[in-house]
C-alpha positions in Angstrom: 15.5 16.1 -45.7 12.9 17.9 -46.8 15.8 20.5 -47.7 17.7 18.1 -49.8 14.7 17.2 -51.9 13.5 20.7 -52.3 17.6 21.3 -54.1 16.6 18.0 -56.4 13.6 19.4 -56.9 14.9 22.6 -58.2 17.8 20.8 -59.7 15.4 18.4 -61.9 13.5 21.9 -62.7 15.9 23.8 -63.6 17.3 20.7 -66.2 14.1 20.4 -67.6 14.0 23.8 -68.2 17.1 24.1 -69.9 16.6 21.0 -72.5 12.7 22.8 -72.7 11.1 19.2 -71.5 8.8 20.5 -68.3 5.8 19.3 -69.9 8.3 15.6 -70.9 9.7 15.4 -67.4 6.5 16.4 -65.3 5.4 13.3 -67.0 7.4 11.2 -66.1 7.5 11.9 -62.7 3.9 11.4 -62.0 4.7 7.9 -63.6 7.0 7.2 -61.4 5.1 8.6 -58.7 2.3 6.4 -59.7 4.6 3.3 -59.4 6.1 3.9 -56.0 2.8 4.6 -54.2 1.0 1.0 -56.3 4.5 -0.5 -54.6 5.5 0.0 -51.6 7.8 -2.5 -50.4 9.9 -1.4 -53.5 10.7 1.7 -52.1 11.4 -0.1 -48.7 14.1 -2.4 -50.7 15.8 0.5 -52.4 16.3 2.3 -48.8 17.6 -0.7 -47.1 20.8 -1.2 -45.7 20.9 -4.2 -45.9 21.1 -4.5 -49.7 23.7 -3.4 -51.0 24.1 0.2 -52.6 25.1 -1.8 -56.8 22.3 -4.0 -55.7 19.8 -0.8 -55.7 21.3 1.0 -58.2 20.9 -2.0 -60.7 17.0 -2.6 -59.9 16.4 1.4 -60.3 18.2 0.8 -63.6 16.2 -2.5 -64.6 12.9 -0.8 -63.4 13.2 2.1 -65.7 15.3 0.6 -68.5 12.5 0.1 -71.3 10.5 3.6 -69.9 
C-alpha cells in the first residue's frame, strides 16, 4: 500500500508542477489532511466495502464540491 501511495503522490506532484500550482495543491492537501484527521469515522466510511463505491464517491464529491 505504501508503494501505491508514493506513486499517487508523485503523480499528483508532477501534475501540480505542470500546472505551476504546487503551493495551491499543497494547501488543498493540508486542508484535506486536517479534515480527515478531525473526522476518523469519515475515513472508515470511505474505506468500507459495505458501502457501494458510487455512494462513497458521491460523499467525496459532496464534501469537496464547495471547496
